[in-house]
DSSP file (Angstrom, degrees, kcal/mol; ACC not computed):
  #  RESIDUE AA STRUCTURE BP1 BP2  ACC     N-H-->O    O-->H-N    N-H-->O    O-->H-N    TCO  KAPPA ALPHA  PHI   PSI    X-CA   Y-CA   Z-CA
    1    1 A X     >        0   0    0      0, 0.0     4,-2.4     0, 0.0     5,-0.2   0.000 360.0 360.0 360.0 -41.3   94.8   75.2   82.0
    2    2 A X  H  >  +     0   0    0      1,-0.2     4,-2.0     2,-0.2     5,-0.1   0.913 360.0  47.4 -63.8 -38.6   97.2   72.4   82.8
    3    3 A X  H  > S+     0   0    0      1,-0.2     4,-2.6     2,-0.2    -1,-0.2   0.886 110.7  52.0 -67.1 -35.3   99.9   74.9   83.9
    4    4 A X  H  > S+     0   0    0      2,-0.2     4,-2.2     1,-0.2    -1,-0.2   0.905 109.4  48.3 -66.4 -41.3   97.4   76.7   86.0
    5    5 A X  H  X S+     0   0    0     -4,-2.4     4,-2.4     2,-0.2    -1,-0.2   0.863 111.0  52.8 -65.3 -37.0   96.2   73.5   87.8
    6    6 A X  H  X S+     0   0    0     -4,-2.0     4,-2.1    -5,-0.2    -2,-0.2   0.927 110.4  46.6 -62.0 -45.9   99.9   72.6   88.4
    7    7 A X  H  X S+     0   0    0     -4,-2.6     4,-2.2     2,-0.2    -2,-0.2   0.894 111.1  51.8 -62.0 -39.0  100.5   76.0   90.0
    8    8 A X  H  X S+     0   0    0     -4,-2.2     4,-2.6     1,-0.2    -2,-0.2   0.914 108.8  51.6 -62.0 -45.9   97.3   75.7   92.1
    9    9 A X  H  X S+     0   0    0     -4,-2.4     4,-0.9     1,-0.2    -1,-0.2   0.876 110.6  48.3 -64.1 -39.4   98.4   72.4   93.4
   10   10 A X  H  < S+     0   0    0     -4,-2.1     4,-0.3     2,-0.2    -1,-0.2   0.883 111.4  49.8 -67.3 -35.5  101.8   73.7   94.3
   11   11 A X  H >< S+     0   0    0     -4,-2.2     3,-1.1     1,-0.2    -2,-0.2   0.889 108.9  51.6 -67.6 -44.7  100.2   76.7   96.1
   12   12 A X  H 3< S+     0   0    0     -4,-2.6    -1,-0.2     1,-0.3    -2,-0.2   0.656 103.6  60.0 -71.0 -14.9   97.8   74.5   98.1
   13   13 A X  T 3< S+     0   0    0     -4,-0.9    -1,-0.3    -5,-0.2    -2,-0.2   0.572  91.0  89.1 -88.2  -8.6  100.7   72.3   99.2
   14   14 A X  S <  S-     0   0    0     -3,-1.1     2,-0.2    -4,-0.3    -3,-0.0  -0.417  98.2 -79.0 -82.3 165.3  102.4   75.2  100.9
   15   15 A X    >>  -     0   0    0      1,-0.1     4,-2.1    -2,-0.1     3,-0.8  -0.430  38.4-132.8 -65.9 127.8  101.8   76.3  104.4
   16   16 A X  H 3> S+     0   0    0      1,-0.3     4,-2.8    -2,-0.2     5,-0.2   0.884 105.6  53.3 -50.2 -43.8   98.6   78.3  104.6
   17   17 A X  H 3> S+     0   0    0      1,-0.2     4,-2.5     2,-0.2    -1,-0.3   0.884 108.0  51.1 -63.4 -36.1  100.1   81.0  106.6
   18   18 A X  H <> S+     0   0    0     -3,-0.8     4,-2.4     2,-0.2    -1,-0.2   0.903 109.6  50.0 -65.2 -39.6  102.9   81.4  104.1
   19   19 A X  H  X S+     0   0    0     -4,-2.1     4,-2.8     2,-0.2    -2,-0.2   0.930 111.2  48.9 -61.5 -47.2  100.3   81.7  101.3
   20   20 A X  H  X S+     0   0    0     -4,-2.8     4,-2.5    -5,-0.2    -2,-0.2   0.915 111.8  48.3 -60.6 -44.7   98.4   84.3  103.2
   21   21 A X  H  X S+     0   0    0     -4,-2.5     4,-2.1     2,-0.2    -1,-0.2   0.916 112.7  49.0 -61.3 -43.8  101.5   86.3  103.9
   22   22 A X  H  X S+     0   0    0     -4,-2.4     4,-1.9     2,-0.2    -2,-0.2   0.928 110.9  49.9 -55.7 -48.7  102.5   86.1  100.2
   23   23 A X  H  X S+     0   0    0     -4,-2.8     4,-1.9     1,-0.2    -1,-0.2   0.912 110.2  50.7 -61.4 -46.5   99.1   87.2   99.1
   24   24 A X  H  X S+     0   0    0     -4,-2.5     4,-2.1     1,-0.2    -1,-0.2   0.850 108.6  53.0 -62.9 -35.9   99.2   90.2  101.6
   25   25 A X  H  X S+     0   0    0     -4,-2.1     4,-1.9     1,-0.2    -1,-0.2   0.875 108.8  48.7 -66.7 -40.9  102.6   91.2  100.1
   26   26 A X  H  X S+     0   0    0     -4,-1.9     4,-1.7     2,-0.2    -1,-0.2   0.834 109.0  51.3 -67.5 -34.3  101.3   91.2   96.7
   27   27 A X  H  X S+     0   0    0     -4,-1.9     4,-2.3     2,-0.2    -2,-0.2   0.899 110.0  51.6 -67.7 -41.2   98.3   93.3   97.6
   28   28 A X  H  X S+     0   0    0     -4,-2.1     4,-2.8     1,-0.2    -2,-0.2   0.887 105.6  55.8 -59.6 -40.3  100.6   95.8   99.3
   29   29 A X  H  X S+     0   0    0     -4,-1.9     4,-2.3     2,-0.2    -1,-0.2   0.916 108.7  46.3 -54.4 -48.9  102.7   95.9   96.1
   30   30 A X  H  X S+     0   0    0     -4,-1.7     4,-2.1     1,-0.2    -2,-0.2   0.888 111.7  51.3 -63.2 -40.7   99.6   96.9   94.1
   31   31 A X  H  X S+     0   0    0     -4,-2.3     4,-2.3     2,-0.2    -2,-0.2   0.911 109.7  50.4 -63.1 -42.4   98.6   99.5   96.7
   32   32 A X  H  X S+     0   0    0     -4,-2.8     4,-2.6     1,-0.2    -2,-0.2   0.900 107.8  52.8 -60.8 -40.1  102.1  101.0   96.6
   33   33 A X  H  X S+     0   0    0     -4,-2.3     4,-1.9     1,-0.2    -1,-0.2   0.916 109.9  48.1 -62.5 -39.1  102.0  101.2   92.8
   34   34 A X  H  X S+     0   0    0     -4,-2.1     4,-2.4     2,-0.2    -1,-0.2   0.881 110.5  51.9 -66.3 -34.5   98.7  103.0   92.9
   35   35 A X  H  X S+     0   0    0     -4,-2.3     4,-2.4     2,-0.2    -2,-0.2   0.910 108.8  50.7 -62.9 -41.9  100.1  105.4   95.6
   36   36 A X  H  X S+     0   0    0     -4,-2.6     4,-2.4     2,-0.2    -1,-0.2   0.905 110.2  49.5 -62.6 -39.9  103.2  106.1   93.4
   37   37 A X  H  X S+     0   0    0     -4,-1.9     4,-2.2     1,-0.2    -1,-0.2   0.920 111.6  49.5 -67.3 -40.7  100.8  106.9   90.4
   38   38 A X  H  X S+     0   0    0     -4,-2.4     4,-2.2     2,-0.2    -1,-0.2   0.878 110.5  49.4 -66.6 -36.4   98.8  109.2   92.7
   39   39 A X  H  X S+     0   0    0     -4,-2.4     4,-2.4     2,-0.2    -2,-0.2   0.908 110.9  49.6 -68.3 -39.3  101.9  111.1   93.9
   40   40 A X  H  X S+     0   0    0     -4,-2.4     4,-2.2     2,-0.2    -2,-0.2   0.886 111.3  49.3 -64.4 -38.7  103.1  111.5   90.3
   41   41 A X  H  X S+     0   0    0     -4,-2.2     4,-2.2     2,-0.2    -2,-0.2   0.943 112.6  48.6 -69.3 -45.5   99.6  112.9   89.3
   42   42 A X  H  X S+     0   0    0     -4,-2.2     4,-2.8     1,-0.2    -2,-0.2   0.896 110.5  50.7 -59.0 -44.4   99.8  115.3   92.3
   43   43 A X  H  X S+     0   0    0     -4,-2.4     4,-2.4     2,-0.2    -1,-0.2   0.907 109.0  51.0 -59.3 -45.7  103.3  116.4   91.3
   44   44 A X  H  X S+     0   0    0     -4,-2.2     4,-2.0     2,-0.2    -2,-0.2   0.898 111.4  47.9 -62.4 -41.4  102.3  117.1   87.8
   45   45 A X  H  X S+     0   0    0     -4,-2.2     4,-2.7     2,-0.2    -2,-0.2   0.933 110.8  51.1 -67.3 -43.9   99.3  119.2   89.0
   46   46 A X  H  X S+     0   0    0     -4,-2.8     4,-2.8     1,-0.2    -2,-0.2   0.899 108.2  52.5 -62.9 -37.8  101.6  121.1   91.4
   47   47 A X  H  X S+     0   0    0     -4,-2.4     4,-2.2     2,-0.2    -1,-0.2   0.925 109.9  48.2 -57.0 -46.9  104.1  121.9   88.6
   48   48 A X  H  X S+     0   0    0     -4,-2.0     4,-0.9     1,-0.2    -2,-0.2   0.916 112.7  49.1 -66.2 -37.6  101.2  123.3   86.5
   49   49 A X  H >< S+     0   0    0     -4,-2.7     3,-0.8     1,-0.2    -2,-0.2   0.943 112.4  46.8 -63.1 -45.7  100.1  125.4   89.5
   50   50 A X  H 3< S+     0   0    0     -4,-2.8    -1,-0.2     1,-0.2    -2,-0.2   0.823 112.4  50.6 -62.7 -33.9  103.6  126.7   90.1
   51   51 A X  H 3< S+     0   0    0     -4,-2.2    -1,-0.2    -5,-0.2    -2,-0.2   0.603  84.3 117.4 -78.5 -16.6  104.1  127.5   86.4
   52   52 A X    <<  -     0   0    0     -4,-0.9    -3,-0.0    -3,-0.8    -4,-0.0  -0.309  44.5-169.3 -59.8 131.3  100.8  129.4   86.2
   53   53 A X        +     0   0    0      4,-0.1    -1,-0.1     5,-0.0    -3,-0.1  -0.311  25.6 156.2-117.1  46.7  101.2  133.1   85.3
   54   54 A X     >  -     0   0    0      1,-0.1     4,-2.7     4,-0.0     5,-0.2  -0.305  56.5-110.8 -67.8 160.7   97.7  134.3   86.0
   55   55 A X  H  > S+     0   0    0      1,-0.2     4,-2.5     2,-0.2     5,-0.2   0.886 119.4  53.0 -60.4 -36.0   97.3  138.0   86.8
   56   56 A X  H  > S+     0   0    0      2,-0.2     4,-2.7     1,-0.2    -1,-0.2   0.926 110.7  45.0 -64.0 -45.9   96.4  137.1   90.3
   57   57 A X  H  > S+     0   0    0      2,-0.2     4,-2.8     1,-0.2     5,-0.2   0.918 113.0  51.3 -66.0 -43.1   99.5  135.0   90.9
   58   58 A X  H  X S+     0   0    0     -4,-2.7     4,-2.4     1,-0.2    -1,-0.2   0.925 112.2  46.7 -64.1 -41.6  101.7  137.6   89.2
   59   59 A X  H  X S+     0   0    0     -4,-2.5     4,-2.5    -5,-0.2     5,-0.2   0.920 110.9  51.5 -67.4 -40.0  100.2  140.3   91.5
   60   60 A X  H  X S+     0   0    0     -4,-2.7     4,-2.7     1,-0.2    -2,-0.2   0.942 112.6  46.3 -57.2 -48.2  100.6  138.2   94.6
   61   61 A X  H  X S+     0   0    0     -4,-2.8     4,-2.3     2,-0.2    -1,-0.2   0.878 111.1  52.1 -65.9 -35.9  104.3  137.5   93.7
   62   62 A X  H  X S+     0   0    0     -4,-2.4     4,-2.3    -5,-0.2    -1,-0.2   0.943 112.5  45.3 -64.5 -46.4  104.9  141.3   93.0
   63   63 A X  H  X>S+     0   0    0     -4,-2.5     4,-3.5     2,-0.2     5,-1.0   0.907 112.3  52.1 -59.5 -44.9  103.4  142.2   96.5
   64   64 A X  H  X5S+     0   0    0     -4,-2.7     4,-1.0    -5,-0.2    -2,-0.2   0.913 113.0  44.2 -62.1 -43.2  105.5  139.4   98.2
   65   65 A X  H  <5S+     0   0    0     -4,-2.3    -1,-0.2    -5,-0.2    -2,-0.2   0.883 122.9  35.8 -66.5 -42.3  108.7  140.7   96.6
   66   66 A X  H  <5S+     0   0    0     -4,-2.3    -2,-0.2    -5,-0.2    -3,-0.2   0.862 136.8  14.3 -81.9 -37.8  108.0  144.3   97.3
   67   67 A X  H  <5S-     0   0    0     -4,-3.5     4,-0.3     1,-0.2    -3,-0.2   0.521 107.9-106.5-121.4 -12.5  106.3  144.3  100.6
   68   68 A X     X< -     0   0    0     -4,-1.0     4,-1.6    -5,-1.0     3,-0.2  -0.250  39.7 -66.6 105.6 165.9  106.8  140.8  102.0
   69   69 A X  H  > S+     0   0    0      1,-0.2     4,-2.8     2,-0.2     5,-0.2   0.858 125.5  57.3 -62.8 -39.3  104.8  137.6  102.5
   70   70 A X  H  > S+     0   0    0      1,-0.2     4,-2.2     2,-0.2    -1,-0.2   0.907 108.3  47.0 -60.3 -40.2  102.4  139.1  105.2
   71   71 A X  H  > S+     0   0    0     -4,-0.3     4,-2.0    -3,-0.2    -1,-0.2   0.866 112.3  50.0 -65.6 -37.5  101.3  141.8  102.8
   72   72 A X  H  X S+     0   0    0     -4,-1.6     4,-2.6     2,-0.2    -2,-0.2   0.904 112.3  47.3 -71.7 -40.5  100.8  139.3  100.0
   73   73 A X  H  X S+     0   0    0     -4,-2.8     4,-3.0     2,-0.2     5,-0.2   0.892 111.3  51.0 -65.6 -38.2   98.7  137.1  102.2
   74   74 A X  H  X S+     0   0    0     -4,-2.2     4,-1.8    -5,-0.2    -2,-0.2   0.913 110.1  49.6 -64.6 -38.2   96.7  140.0  103.4
   75   75 A X  H  X S+     0   0    0     -4,-2.0     4,-1.0     2,-0.2    -2,-0.2   0.964 113.9  47.3 -60.0 -53.5   96.1  141.0   99.7
   76   76 A X  H >X S+     0   0    0     -4,-2.6     3,-1.1     1,-0.2     4,-0.7   0.944 112.1  47.8 -55.1 -52.9   95.0  137.4   99.0
   77   77 A X  H >< S+     0   0    0     -4,-3.0     3,-0.8     1,-0.3    -1,-0.2   0.825 107.4  56.6 -63.4 -29.4   92.7  137.1  102.0
   78   78 A X  H 3< S+     0   0    0     -4,-1.8    -1,-0.3    -5,-0.2    -2,-0.2   0.762 100.0  60.2 -68.5 -25.3   91.1  140.5  101.2
   79   79 A X  H <<        0   0    0     -3,-1.1    -1,-0.2    -4,-1.0    -2,-0.2   0.725 360.0 360.0 -75.7 -23.9   90.2  139.2   97.8
   80   80 A X    <<        0   0    0     -3,-0.8    -1,-0.2    -4,-0.7    -2,-0.1   0.463 360.0 360.0 -72.4 360.0   88.1  136.3   99.3
């Protein structure tokens, strides 16, 4: 508790604008850390999607290789 009070006293003696800017920087750091986590989660999901070998995905890729992307997209859209 004594150390916390000493730190609080030190912070309150600093220029208010400097304290506000430092606080904002700390908040941005936490937001960026959360963004990094979100991007890593999205990447993991994308890897799983790309690795999926469902019958639909295999057929789409077969059509794409044999007839081209337009044909594969038309096949996909006709299924909807």
